C-alpha positions, 0 to 999 in steps of 0.5 A, a space after each residue: 499881108 502885114 505881120 501881126 506886129 505891123 498891125 499893132 504899130 499901124 493901129 496903136 502908135 499914134 493913140 498911145 504917142 498921145 496917151 503917154 506924153 498926157 502922163 510924162 512931162 518929158 518929151 524925150 521920156 515919152 519917146 523912150 517909153 513908147 519905144 520901150 512899149 513896143 519892144 514889149 509888145 514885140 516880145 510878148 506877142 506871142 503871149 496873147 492868146 485872145 485877140 479880141 483883147 488886144 486894145 487892153 492888152 496893149 494899154 496894160 503893158 503901157 501903162 505898167 511901163 509908165 508905172 516903171 519909169 515913174 518908179 525908176 524916177 524916185 529918189 530918196 526924199 530928204 527934208 534937208 533938201 527943201 530947208 530954204 523952201 520951209 522958211 516963212 517970209 512975211 513975219 517981220 522978226 521971223 522968229 516965231 515962223 522961223 521956229 515953227 518951221 524948224 519943228 515942222 522940218 523935223 516932224 516931217 522927217 519923222 513921218 513914215 516914209 510914204 506919207 514924207 514921201 507925199 508931203 514933199 513931192 506935193 507940198 515942195 516939188 509942186 506935184 499935184 495929187 493926180 502926178 502924185 498918184 501916177 507917180 506912186 502907182 496909186 488910184 487918185 483916192 489913195 493919193 488923195 488920201 495920203 497927203 491928207 493923212 501926212 497932213 493931219 499926222 503933221 498938224 497933231 504933232 504940232 497941237 500934241 507938242 504946242 499951244 498956238 495963239 493966232 491972229 484973225 486970219 489964222 496965222 500963227 503969232 505965237 506958240 508955247 510949247 505945252 510941256 518940257 516932255 514935248 521940248 524935244 520933238 523940235 530938237 
């Protein structure tokens, strides 16, 4: 007769591998996670009281392990790491866009940490909001809300600092600082 762990392995190894690979982009990391999951399952098998809840228990451990993986991958994000990506390319003289890009760089750095992280990961590391949710351990609506709030903070900061002149497409063609009080917002 097979041990309980062998039964779990036979039933869950293939579906868990697929589940993890859909959530982790790197093949090697997915393999490491599956091994970690089964080590945790083996170590905690004695704690499983209700075998009717085996599936939920296995997937809870798997989700938590994926969350731990993304948590360990987090880096301290700094807007200076993205300075080349904030440049606007198609303005002829570049001065208006360059100045606004510099203001945005400072404003992003001054966002509360959770909003700064959301902006940098979605706008500069090109994570989708679903990937952001998974990486930060948020629900998808929570991740979407965080990104939208971050964008709103940036918009409010820009509009409190400057008046903008736009062309018919909505592109900024000129701006004027509102007052001396706000001159420091972009420095």
